[in-house]
C-alpha positions as CSV (number, residue, x, y, z in Angstrom):
1,M,0.0,0.0,0.0
2,E,1.4,3.4,-1.0
3,Q,2.0,5.9,1.7
4,R,0.7,9.4,1.0
5,N,1.6,12.7,2.4
6,I,-1.0,14.3,4.6
7,T,-1.0,18.1,4.3
8,T,-2.5,20.3,6.9
9,E,-2.8,23.8,5.4
10,K,-2.9,25.7,8.6
11,I,-2.7,25.4,12.4
12,I,-4.0,28.7,13.8
13,F,-3.1,29.7,17.3
14,L,-5.8,31.9,18.9
15,G,-6.0,33.3,22.4
16,A,-5.6,36.4,24.5
17,V,-2.4,38.5,24.7
18,R,0.5,36.8,26.6
19,V,-1.1,33.4,27.0
20,G,1.8,31.5,25.3
21,K,0.8,31.2,21.6
22,S,4.2,32.5,20.3
23,T,6.1,30.4,22.8
24,I,4.3,27.2,21.6
25,V,5.0,28.1,18.0
26,K,8.7,28.9,18.7
27,I,9.1,25.6,20.7
28,L,7.6,23.7,17.8
29,T,9.9,25.3,15.3
30,R,12.9,25.0,17.6
31,K,13.4,28.8,17.6
32,F,12.6,29.3,21.3
33,N,15.5,30.3,23.6
34,F,14.7,28.8,27.0
35,N,17.5,30.9,28.6
36,S,16.1,34.2,27.5
37,K,13.5,36.3,29.3
38,D,12.9,38.5,26.3
39,Y,9.3,38.8,25.2
40,E,8.3,40.2,21.9
41,M,4.5,40.6,21.3
42,T,3.2,39.3,18.0
43,Q,1.9,42.2,15.9
44,G,-0.8,41.0,13.5
45,V,0.0,37.5,12.2
46,E,3.3,35.6,11.8
47,L,3.7,32.4,9.7
48,Y,6.1,29.5,10.3
49,D,6.6,26.3,8.3
50,K,6.9,23.0,10.1
51,A,7.0,19.5,8.8
52,L,5.9,16.9,11.3
53,E,6.7,13.2,10.8
54,I,3.7,11.2,12.1
55,C,3.3,7.5,11.6
56,G,5.5,7.4,8.5
57,H,3.7,10.4,6.9
58,T,5.0,13.9,6.5
59,V,2.5,16.5,7.7
60,D,3.3,19.8,6.2
61,T,2.0,22.6,8.3
62,V,1.9,26.4,8.3
63,L,1.8,27.6,11.9
64,V,-0.2,30.8,12.2
65,D,0.8,32.8,15.3
66,T,-1.8,35.4,15.8
67,A,-1.7,38.6,18.0
68,G,-3.9,38.4,21.0
69,H,-4.3,42.1,21.5
70,E,-7.7,43.5,20.5
71,L,-5.9,46.1,18.4
72,Y,-4.8,43.4,15.9
73,K,-8.2,41.6,15.6
74,W,-8.6,43.1,12.1
75,A,-5.5,41.2,11.0
76,V,-6.4,37.9,12.6
77,K,-9.9,37.3,11.2
78,P,-8.8,37.1,7.5
79,V,-6.5,34.2,8.1
80,C,-9.2,32.2,9.9
81,D,-11.3,29.7,7.8
82,E,-13.4,26.6,8.3
83,S,-10.7,24.2,6.9
84,A,-8.0,25.3,9.4
85,F,-7.1,23.4,12.5
86,Y,-7.1,25.6,15.6
87,A,-5.0,25.6,18.8
88,L,-7.1,27.6,21.2
89,C,-4.7,28.8,23.9
90,F,-5.5,30.1,27.4
91,D,-3.4,31.1,30.4
92,L,-4.2,29.3,33.6
93,T,-2.9,32.3,35.5
94,N,-5.3,34.7,33.6
95,K,-9.0,34.3,34.5
96,D,-10.2,36.3,31.5
97,S,-8.3,34.2,28.9
98,L,-11.1,31.5,28.7
99,S,-13.8,34.1,28.0
100,I,-11.8,35.5,25.2
101,L,-11.7,32.0,23.6
102,K,-15.5,31.7,24.1
103,A,-15.8,34.9,22.0
104,Y,-13.6,33.4,19.2
105,L,-15.7,30.2,19.2
106,E,-18.9,32.3,18.8
107,E,-17.4,34.6,16.1
108,L,-15.6,32.1,13.9
109,S,-16.6,28.8,12.3
110,I,-14.2,26.6,14.1
111,Q,-14.6,22.9,13.2
112,K,-11.4,21.2,14.3
113,S,-9.5,22.4,17.4
114,I,-7.7,21.6,20.6
115,L,-7.7,23.6,23.9
116,I,-4.3,24.3,25.4
117,G,-4.0,25.5,28.9
118,C,-0.6,27.2,29.2
119,K,1.6,27.8,32.3
120,F,0.5,24.6,34.1
121,D,3.8,24.7,36.0
122,L,2.8,28.0,37.7
123,Q,0.2,26.3,39.9
124,S,0.5,28.7,42.8
125,R,-0.6,31.5,40.4
126,H,-3.5,29.7,38.8
127,A,-6.6,31.9,38.4
128,I,-8.5,29.2,36.5
129,S,-9.2,25.9,38.2
130,L,-8.6,22.6,36.4
131,S,-12.3,21.8,36.8
132,A,-13.3,25.1,35.1
133,A,-10.9,24.4,32.3
134,E,-12.3,20.8,31.9
135,E,-15.9,22.1,32.0
136,F,-15.1,24.7,29.3
137,A,-13.5,21.9,27.2
138,I,-16.5,19.6,27.6
139,N,-19.1,22.3,26.9
140,N,-17.3,23.3,23.7
141,N,-16.4,19.7,22.6
142,L,-12.7,20.3,22.9
143,K,-9.8,18.1,24.0
144,L,-7.9,19.8,26.8
145,H,-4.1,19.7,27.0
146,L,-2.2,21.3,29.9
147,I,1.4,22.4,29.2
148,S,4.3,24.0,30.9
149,M,6.2,26.7,29.0
150,M,9.3,24.6,29.6
151,T,8.0,21.8,27.4
152,T,10.6,20.5,24.9
153,S,10.1,20.6,21.1
154,T,9.6,16.8,21.0
155,E,7.0,16.9,23.8
156,M,5.2,19.8,22.0
157,E,5.2,17.9,18.7
158,E,3.7,14.9,20.4
159,L,0.9,17.0,21.7
160,F,-0.2,17.8,18.2
161,Y,0.3,14.3,16.6
162,S,-3.0,12.6,17.4
163,S,-5.0,15.8,16.9
164,I,-3.5,16.4,13.5
165,I,-3.9,12.7,12.4
166,D,-7.6,12.9,13.4
167,Y,-8.0,16.2,11.6
168,A,-6.3,14.9,8.4
169,R,-8.5,11.8,8.4
170,D,-11.6,13.8,8.6
171,R,-10.7,16.1,5.6
């Protein structure tokens, strides 16, 4: 049986400002410097190419890192479409970050997505309980993943493997 390439056109990272979208993208593309404390806010939309090897298949992806600031919403909406896969990111230390995702779910036609709770390692600062995050995931038919911002590239890739495979199968 011939193996075929599975191509995912886009993985769009959505969420509030400073939740960890850019960090995830940079970890996935191996461009994140774990030793640096420098933070540069995404302005508008930034695109990154990433090939993932999953079960003997090459999954070609374009990672779309979107600005979370309200000022850039005009630049984010045009890159969103029904055929894309979404990584809906929220910050466990920011109680408003889930409500911002709720607004995205109401505004956009999001068919395939995962919910990523960032900064799991900062448990003493959590403003969103795990039960609230789980309830949000269940109510919106999302699979919840909790991550530390010190997650390695390999661990971050593994987080997306099963979700991308399921997404590609359903296309």
